[in-house]
C-alpha positions in Angstrom: 21.7 -2.6 -2.3 22.5 -2.6 -6.0 23.5 1.1 -7.7 20.3 2.5 -8.4 20.5 6.1 -8.7 17.3 7.3 -9.7 15.8 5.1 -6.4 18.5 6.3 -3.9 17.6 10.2 -5.1 14.1 9.9 -4.1 15.4 8.2 -1.2 17.5 10.8 -0.1 14.5 13.4 -1.4 11.9 11.4 0.9 14.6 11.6 4.0 14.8 15.2 4.0 11.2 16.0 3.1 10.7 13.7 6.3 12.9 15.7 8.5 11.6 18.6 7.8 7.9 17.5 8.1 9.0 15.9 11.4 6.6 12.7 10.5 7.2 10.2 14.2 8.1 6.5 12.6 7.2 3.6 14.6 7.8 0.3 12.4 7.7 -3.3 13.8 8.0 -6.6 11.9 11.0 -5.6 9.5 12.9 -8.3 10.3 10.2 -10.1 8.4 11.6 -8.7 5.1 13.9 -11.1 3.6 17.6 -10.1 2.8 17.3 -11.8 0.1 14.6 -13.8 -2.5 11.7 -12.3 -3.9 8.5 -11.5 -1.7 5.3 -9.7 -2.3 4.6 -7.0 0.0 1.1 -6.6 0.6 0.0 -3.5 1.9 -3.5 -2.0 3.3 -4.2 1.1 1.3 -5.4 4.2 3.4 -3.8 7.0 2.0 -1.6 8.1 -1.1 1.3 8.0 0.4 1.0 4.5 1.9 3.7 3.2 -0.5 6.6 5.4 0.7 6.3 4.1 4.5 6.0 1.2 3.1 9.1 1.0 1.6 10.5 2.7 4.0 10.6 -0.6 6.7 12.4 -2.9 3.9 15.4 -0.6 3.7 16.7 -2.0 6.8 16.8 -5.0 4.9 18.2 -3.6 2.1 15.7 -4.4 0.0 14.0 -1.8 -2.4 10.7 -2.6 -3.3 8.8 -2.4 -6.7 5.8 -1.1 -6.5 2.7 -1.7 -8.9 0.9 1.7 -9.7 -2.0 2.3 -11.8 -0.4 3.6 -15.1 -1.8 6.7 -16.1 1.5 7.7 -13.1 3.7 6.7 -15.6 2.3 8.8 -18.4 3.3 12.2 -16.6 5.8 14.0 -17.5 7.5 13.9 -14.2 6.1 10.9 -12.5 6.4 9.2 -15.5 10.8 9.0 -15.4 10.7 8.4 -12.0 8.4 5.5 -11.8 10.7 3.8 -15.3 13.8 5.2 -13.4 12.4 3.0 -10.0 11.6 -0.1 -12.1 8.1 0.2 -10.7 5.3 -2.0 -12.3 2.6 -0.3 -14.4 -1.0 -1.5 -14.1 -3.9 -1.2 -16.5 -6.5 -2.2 -14.7 -8.7 -3.0 -17.9 -6.1 -5.2 -19.3 -4.2 -6.5 -15.9 -2.5 -9.9 -17.7 0.6 -8.1 -18.6 1.6 -6.1 -15.3 0.7 -9.2 -13.6 3.4 -11.2 -15.4 6.0 -8.1 -15.2 5.2 -8.7 -11.7 5.8 -12.4 -11.4 8.7 -11.6 -13.6 10.3 -9.6 -10.9 9.6 -11.9 -8.1 11.1 -14.6 -10.1 14.2 -12.4 -10.5 14.5 -11.9 -6.5 12.7 -8.7 -6.3 10.2 -7.7 -3.4 6.8 -6.6 -5.1 4.6 -4.1 -3.2 0.7 -4.3 -4.0 -2.4 -2.9 -2.8 -4.8 -6.3 -2.7 -7.7 -4.0 -1.6 -7.0 -3.0 -5.2 -8.7 0.9 -4.5 -8.1 3.0 -1.4 -10.1 2.5 1.5 -12.5 5.7 2.7 -13.6 3.8 6.1 -10.0 3.2 7.2 -10.9 -0.5 7.2 -9.4 -4.0 5.3 -11.6 -4.1 2.4 -12.1 -7.2 0.4 -8.7 -8.5 -0.9 -8.5 -9.2 -5.0 -6.1 -13.0 -5.4 -3.6 -11.8 -7.1 -1.1 -11.3 -4.2 -2.0 -14.8 -3.6 -1.5 -15.8 -7.0 1.7 -14.4 -7.8 2.8 -16.1 -4.2 1.4 -19.6 -5.6 3.4 -19.3 -9.0 6.9 -18.1 -7.6 6.9 -19.9 -4.5 7.8 -16.2 -2.8 5.8 -15.8 0.6 3.3 -12.7 1.2 4.3 -10.6 3.8 0.9 -8.9 5.5 1.6 -4.7 5.9 0.0 -2.1 7.9 0.5 1.6 7.4 -1.1 3.8 9.6 -1.2 7.4 10.0 -0.4 8.2 6.5 -3.9 8.6 5.5 -4.1 12.0 7.6 -1.8 13.4 5.1 -3.5 12.6 2.1 -6.5 10.7 1.6 -9.6 11.2 -0.4 -12.5 13.2 0.2 -10.1 15.2 3.1 -8.0 18.3 2.7 -4.3 17.5 2.6 -2.4 17.9 6.0 1.0 19.5 4.6 4.3 20.8 6.6 5.2 20.1 9.6 2.6 18.6 11.1 5.0 15.9 13.2 2.7 13.2 12.3 3.4 9.4 13.6 3.8 7.0 11.1 3.6 3.3 12.1 4.3 0.4 9.7 4.0 -3.3 11.0 5.0 -5.7 8.6 3.8 -9.3 9.6 4.9 -12.8 9.5 5.5 -13.9 6.1 2.2 -16.4 4.3 3.7 -19.1 2.7 1.4 -19.9 -0.2 1.8 -24.5 -1.4 1.1 -25.6 -5.2 -2.0 -27.2 -4.0 -3.5 -24.2 -1.9 -6.7 -22.7 -2.9 -5.8 -19.2 -3.5 -9.1 -18.5 -2.0 -8.9 -19.9 1.0 -5.2 -18.1 1.1 -6.6 -14.4 0.5 -9.2 -14.6 3.1 -6.1 -15.4 5.3 -4.3 -12.8 4.5 -7.2 -10.3 4.7 -8.1 -11.5 8.3 -4.5 -11.2 9.4 -4.1 -8.0 7.9 -6.9 -7.1 9.9 -5.5 -8.3 13.3 -2.1 -6.2 12.4 -4.2 -2.9 11.9 -5.9 -3.4 14.8 -2.6 -3.8 16.8 -0.9 -1.1 15.2 -4.0 1.3 15.9 -3.9 0.1 19.5 -0.4 1.0 19.6 -1.1 4.3 17.6 -1.5 8.1 19.6 -4.7 8.6 20.9 -7.5 10.4 18.3 -9.8 13.1 19.5 -11.5 15.9 18.3 -11.4 16.8 14.5 -8.9 13.7 14.1 -11.8 11.4 14.9 -12.5 11.3 11.4 -9.2 9.4 10.6 -10.5 6.4 12.8 -12.8 3.7 11.8 -16.6 4.2 12.9 -16.6 0.7 14.6 -13.8 2.3 16.9 -15.4 5.1 18.0 -14.3 7.4 15.1 -16.9 9.6 12.8 -14.5 8.1 9.5 -17.5 7.1 6.8 -18.7 2.8 8.0 -17.7 -0.3 5.5 -21.4 0.6 3.9 -21.2 4.2 3.2 -17.6 4.5 2.0 -19.2 1.3 -0.4 -21.3 3.4 -1.4 -18.8 6.4 -2.3 -16.8 3.7 -4.1 -20.1 3.1 -6.7 -20.3 6.6 -7.1 -17.3 7.3 -8.4 -17.5 4.5 -10.1 -20.3 5.4 -12.1 -19.2 9.4 -12.4 -15.9 7.2 -14.6 -18.5 5.6 -16.9 -21.2 8.2 -17.3 -20.1 10.0 -20.5 -22.4 13.1 -19.4 -20.0 13.3 -16.5 -16.7 13.7 -18.5 -15.2 17.1 -19.3 -14.4 17.9 -22.9 
């Protein structure tokens, strides 16, 4: 790895924090991460810490991931300097062209770029419909897509549920799938559907290997698997309600 003091400091602090919390990590498929050259790390999104654990899956291969994240994080006085120091990529959801080009430039420079192709967090803990950005970036740069599943991070901090902070010893499973290559003539919509199908397959495999959830923890399991998480339809309605609150001026504070 190149000398990157901010990123390395974050990693050191993270390792200490994970040791104190007793998280139990299981990684599969890390050999799929290339030791050099660009790649699009396409990660499912169920918890606020997904990116931390997805990035850990790449470290054994000597890679630091440049994650795409909402621009507002850069405006915070504490997280802003960290995001800039780690060379992550800010995303303005109302003007995404600039962030897309920044990601393409990073891929062409040989970086691993982390993306959430679902765009927003999945309240049902299922794979939502994907945006085409990952496929378009891969096609434009010739870099592979690495379908990646993080499972367990949502038990620490996710939407609508209380945080579980402390020495929880939560199992965290991360699976990196085989690379998906995108040719110049490929249909990006078809590639996106193929990516979604592969992420769904990896999600099911990862959940099957994960320790059995029961009792109150069933709230972290998809409804189709016997859990009490919102159904896909219920989660969609909650997402729509969030959007309405954000756009309705009478719901704004101030």
